[in-house]
N, C-alpha and C positions, 0 to 999 in steps of 0.2 A: 185597084191594081197598084196603087201607089205604095202599098204596104210591102210588096215584094222587094223593090229596090232598097227600101229602108231596112228591111230585115237582112238582106244580103250585106249591106254596108255595116250593120250592127255586128253581124257575124265576123266580117273582115276586121272590124275595129277590135272585137274581142280577141281574135286570133293574133292581131298585131300586139295587143296588150300582153297576151300570154308569151309571145315571142320576145318582147322587151324584158319581161320578168325573167324568162329563161336565160336571156343574154346577161342580165345582171347577176343571176346565180352562177353562170359559167365564168363570168369575170371574177367573181369572188373566189371561186375554186382555182382559177389560174393564178391569182395573187398568192393564195396559200401554197400552191405548187412551186411558184417561183421562190417563195420564202423557204420552203423545204429544200429546194435545190441549192440555195445559198448555204443553208445549214449543212447539207450533205457535202457540198464542196469543201467547206471548212473542216468537217469531220474527216474527209478523205485526205486533206492536206496534213492534218494532225497525225493520221495513221501512217502516212508516208514518212513524215519526219520521225515518228516513233520507230518505224521499222528500220530506217536508216541508222538511227542511234543504236538499235538492238544489233544490227549487223556489225557495226563498228565494235560494240562491246563483245560480241561473239568472237570477232577477229582478235581482239586484245586477249580474251581468255584463251584462245587457241595458242597465241604466242607465249602466254604465261605457262600453259601446260607443257608446251614444247620445251621451254627453257627449264622448267622444273624437272621434266623427264631427263633432259641432258645432264643437269646437275646431279640428279639422283643416280644416273648411270655412272657418272664420274666418281661419286662418293662410293658406290658399290664396288667399282673397280679398285679404288683406294683401299676399301675395307678388305677386299680379297687379297690385295698385295700385303696389307698389314697382317692379315691372318696367316699368310704364307710365311712372312717374316717371324711372326710369333711362333709358328710351328718350328721353324728352323732354330730360333732362339731357345725354345723349350727343349728341343732335341739336343742342342749343344749343351744346355744346362744339365740335362739328364746324363749326357756323356761325362761332363765334368764331375757331376755328383757321383757317378759310378766310379770314376777314377779316384776321387777323394775317398770313397768307401774302401776301394781296393788298397789305397795307400794306408788308410787308417787301420785296416785289418791285416796289413802285410807283416811279414817277419822282418826283424831288424836287419838281418844279413842281406835281404833283398834291397834294402835302402842304402847299403854300403856301410853299415854299422859293424859292430863287433860280432864275432861268431858265437859268443857265449849267449846262453839263453837267459833272457831277462823276463821278468814277470810280464805276462801279456796285459796290455792296458785294457781297461774296461771298454765295453762296446760303445761306439759313438752314440751320443745323445741324439735321438730322432728329431727333437725340437731344433737342435743346432743345425742339423742337416737341412731341415725344412726352411729354417731362417736363411741359411746360405743360399739355398735354391731360390727363395723369394728375392733375395738381394740381387742375384744374377739375373733373374727374370726382369726385375725392375730396371736394372741397367740396360738390358736389351730393349725394353719398352721405351726408355728414354732415348736411346739411339734411334729407334724407329720413329718416334715423334719428331726428333730433330731432323731426320731425313725427310719426313712427310711435310714438315713446315717449310 
């Protein structure tokens, strides 16, 4: 009967040995988890820093877009104003050109000249009329540029 206590103590010793080995294994796993936790914390810190930088960059981009939109609006308004001025100048140039054509084709007695009939001058050169209109338009553009500057 001495064998039974020895067998029970051997079984307990074996179970203790298995428990110690299991504890060693768990300890190694805990060390790995702690190392992973440290790496995870570092990664989270980097992600937080990167997201903060991205938020600031997005805010700066929004400001740039807002400023660009404002400047574009101002330039569009100026372009519309310039277009209206160009239309006025073109209309005025057309009026002047029409008057010049009427004067060039008018009878001398309408201009305060003699009543006798003189030979009618040749029709005005279309190139000269276009050149005069371009000169008038260019002066109008220069005035508009001077006002816009």
